[in-house]
N, C-alpha and C positions, 0 to 999 in steps of 0.2 A: 311656284312655277316648276313644272317638269318639262324638260325639253328632250325630245327623242329625235335623233338625226339618223337617217337611213341612207344607204349608199346611192340608190338609183330612184328614178321616177316610178318604176314598177314596184320597188320596195315600199315607196311612199304610199301608193294606192292601196297596197295590201295592209300596211300599218294603220291607215285611217279606217279601213273597213273592219279590221280586227277590233279597234277601239269601239266603234259603233255596235258591232256584234256583241261584244262583252257587256255593253250597257243594256242591251235588250235581253240578253240571257239573265243578267243579274236582276233586272227590273222589267218584266215583260210589258207592263203598262206605261213604260217611259214615254214622255213627250220629248221629241227630238226636233230641234229647229234646223232646217236644211238650207243650204246655199246652192245656187246654180252658177255655172261658169266653167271655164276650161279646167280649173283646178280640181273640180269635183267629179268630172266625167269618169275618170279612172276609178276613184274610190266607190262611186255608185255601182259600177260594173262589178267590182270585187265584193261589195255588200250582197249583191244579187247572187254571185257565185257561191259565197259562203252560206247563204240561206239555203241554196239548193244542195250543196254538199253536206251540210251539217243539220239540215232540217230546222233551221232557226225560225221560230214562230213569231210573226209580227201581228198576229190577229188582235192582240190587245193594245198594241202600240198606237201612239198618236204623233202626227207630224204637223209642223207649220213651217212655211217658208219665211225667211227673214224679210223678203221684199218682193215687189213686183213692179214692172214698168207701167206707168200710167198711159192709157191709150191702146194697150194691146189686149186683144181677146184671148181667152184661155185656149182657143183653137189655133192661135197663131204659133207656128213652130219656134218663134223667137221669144215667146213669153216664158216666164219662169214656171207657170202652171204646166204648159205643154212639155217642157223639158224635164221637169221633175217626174211627171207621169211616165214619159217615154223611157227615161234612164233608170228609174227606180220603182216608183209606186205601183205601176202596172205589172211589175215583175216579181213582187213579193205578195204574201197573203195578208196584206193590211186592209182594213175596212176603210174604203175611200171616204166614208162619212166622218171618219176620224182624222182626215187630212185637211189642211187649210192652206190656201194661197190667196193673198188679197186679190180682189176683183178689180182689175185695172180699168174696167169700163163702167164702173159704178157711177151713177149720176144722182146727186152730186158726189164726186169722188171723196169729199170730206166725210160723207156718211160711212164709208168703209173703214175709217179710223175706229169708230165705235165698234163695228163688227169685229175688227182685228183684236181690240182689247177684250171684248166679250168672249171671243174664242179662246184666247190665252187663259182667261179666268176659268172657263169651262174645262179646259184641258188640265187645269191644276198647275199652271206654270210650266217652265221648260226645265227638263232634267239635264239635257245635253244640248248645248248651243254650239253648232258647228259654224265657224267663222273663217272665211278666206280673207285675204288682204289685197288691196289694190296697191299699185306702185306709188301712189301718193298717200298711202296709209289709211285709206277708207276701209271701213268695215260695214257690211250691208251697203246702204246708200248714204251712210254718214260720212260726208266729205270733210276735208280739213276746215276747221273753224266751227264745226258743229258743237254746241254746248254739251258737256258731259251729262247734264241733267235732262237731255232730250228724251221724250217718249214718242211713241208711234206718230208719224207725221208725214207730210208730203215734202220730199226733198228735191232740190234742184241739182242735177248732175253737173259736176265740175268739168271744165274743158279737158282736163287730163283723162277723166273717165270716158268722155265722149270720144276722144281720140283712141283710147284703148278698145272701145267697143265697135269702132268703125268697120273693121274687117269682118266681124261677125255679122253686122247688119248690112254689109255690102257697100255702105257709104256713110260718112259721118253725118250727113243730113238726115239719114233714116233712123238714127239712134234717138229714142224717146228722150225728152229733156227732163222729165220728172219721174220719180218713183215713189211708191208708198212703202215705207220701211219701218222696221223697229228702230227706235232711237238707241242711243248709247246706254241710257239707264236700263232699257229693256234687255239689252245684251248682257249687261253686268248682273242682272237679276237671274240669269240662268244658274242653276245649281252647280253645273260644271260647264266650263267653256273649253272647246277644242279649237285652237288656232292652227290653221294648216297653210303651208306655202311650199311651192316647188319651183325650181328653175332659177337660173342666175339673175334674171330680171327682178327677182324679189329679194335678193341678198341685201342690198343697201337698206331697203325699207324695213326688213326684218331686223337688221342691226339697230336702226333708229327706234323701232317699236319696242324691242325687248331690252335694250341697254341704254337708250337715250332718256332724256327727261320726259316725264308724263305731261303731255301738253295737248291742247285741242288742235294744234297745228298738225299733229300726227294722231288721228283718232284711235288707232289700234294701241297706242302707248298706254291707254287707260287699263288695258288688260293686265298690265303689271300689278295692278291693285286687286285683281280678282283672287279670292282665297283658294280657288280650285281650278287652276289653269293648266292645261296640257298643251304643248306645242309639238307638232309633228312636221319635220322639214326633211327634204332630201338634201344631199350634201351640197348641191349647188346653191340652194337657198340659204344654207347655214354658213356659207363660205366666209363671211365677214365677221361672224360671231367670235372667232378665235382672236380677232384683232381688237375686240371691244375692251374698254377699260374695266 
């Protein structure tokens, strides 16, 4: 495990973007698994800025999102597909045919599980898995109690997650109750994992995930076992690590 702590949120955004940029320069046909949420907005903007400044070529790269809300169309501004396109994919020279986000409107939705698996196989697996963390320790939509052996599946969102998403959706009742997500085993199969967190609200769960026991009660704790894990934190998110045993 390599932990990089940077002073500010702006430094965090740049550090994450630099990591992704280095991956694409070193392996232009990399497959990168992307996350959407408040943590990744700044890094996505910096990835775009670096691509413009340095002429980074994404034409051979492939991307897949970790998850998508069930019941949201790709055209819905709150869907993962819409946000990743708006924040990143529409702004770099990637072939959109080589990008994938689960179809949250597929009927039956269970059929999209096979499509997800087939896409990952076609892309050759994930070279860089970018994972943010919820305050309850979830990664992607893998909530506390998810078996470590889980693979792509339909997840029920925990109350804690529904509460955290309420402001973004305008009302807790508007937050979708289910998501189609990579399982924990899928995340661990990434050749390299990048765990990212910023802000004081993430300090306690980062302490538990990185220094506590490896337990399904804190899904992100499994990342301690990954052979190639990088963690990027701002100072606020890393504040409790100095007190860890």
